[in-house]
N, C-alpha and C positions, 0 to 999 in steps of 0.2 A: 608606069614610071618613066618609060622611054619617051612617051608623049609629053609628060610634064617637063622632062629635061630639055626636049627639043622646042616646045612651044610656049611654055610659061615663062613670064618674066618675074613672077613672085610665087612662092610656094608656101603653104602652111601645112603642118603636120598636126592633126587633131586627135583627141581621144575623148571618150565619154568621161564625164566628171569623175575625178578621183579625190579621195580625202587629201587635204593639204594643198590642193591646187586653188589658187585664188583668182587667177586670170581666166575668165570664162566668157563664152559667147553662146547665146541661145540660138539654136538651129531652128528656124521658124517652121519648116515643114514637119518635122517629127516632134517638136517641142521637147527634145531631150537636151540636157545640158552638156555642152562640149567645152573642152579646154584646149587651148593652143599649146603644144609642146615646143614647137619651133616655127618660126616664120622668117622669110627673107627671100632673096633671090637665090636661084639654084647655085650660083657661084659663091654667095656668102655662106650658105649652109654647108657647101662642100669645103670651104675654107675653115669654117668653125669646127668641123668634124673631119679634118684632113688626115687621111691615112692612105698608105699604100697597102694593097692586098697582094700577098704572095701566095700562089697556089701551086703546089707540087703535084706532078703526076707520079704516083707511087704504086707500082704494081705489086710490091711485096710488103709484108709487115716490117721487114728490116729497113726498107726505104722510108716508111712512115717514121720509124724511130730515128733514123738518120736525119730526116727533115726537121723533126722536133728538136734534136740536139743542136743542129746548125742554127735554127732560129732562136734558140735560147741564148746564143752568143751575140745576137744583134740587139743593140740597145732599144728598149721600149717595146719590143715585139711581144705579141701574145697570140695564142691560138684562138681562132675564130670560134664562136659558140656552136656553129653548125657542122663543121667538117674538121677532122683531125689533120688534114693536110693543107688547110688554108690558114694563113696568119695575117695579122694586122700589125702594121708598123707605123707609128705616128710620124708624119712628115717632118716635124720639127726635130725629131731625134736623130735622123740620118738623111743625108742627101741621096738622091736617086743614083748618082754615080757611085757613091760609097756602098750603097745597098747592092748594086750589081757586082761591084768588086768583091764584097764579102761573100756573095753567093757563088761567084766564079772560083774564088780562092779556096773555099772551104767545102765545096760539094762537087760531086760528079754526077749530078742528076741529068738524065737524058732530056727531060722536059719540065719546065716550070714557067709560070707567067707572073708578071709584075704589072699592076695597073693602079692608077689612082682611083679611089673609091668613087663609085657612081652614086646617083641620087638614091637608088634602092638601098645601098649599103648605109648611107646617111640615115635614111628612114629607119632601118633596122636598129642602128646604133641608138637613135633617139628614143625609140620605144623601149629598148632594153634598159637604157639609163633611167627611164621613168617608170620602170616596172609595170608596163602596160600589158594586161592579159588579153587574150583573144576573147571575143564575145561569148563563145561557148564555154569558156573556162569557169 
């Protein structure tokens, strides 16, 4: 993903054919039917799926609960699917300055990070939205 972000000027996210997908491309090498889930420049995909990721360092269970309660007060935020201490906040719901203000005013966390979602997060978001299963599933 880092290479695609750094080197590619256009990116496509593909999945094997699924029911209900009409837009398909035939992959000539393997002759398997593929569907484009998203295509565009890295910037356009990031803008289309624009989120801030907030990740808290929580050494105790109480800190995890405190982080979840704090993020419940931030408009549009939701817990990430993979980690109980990582949250997604849609960029259009709150400015970065406002997000930092809310985090500083309402929490006393020793450590947390806030970043704009990278291409890898966009990829994961697109495959989850389209209910794509891993090949072995």
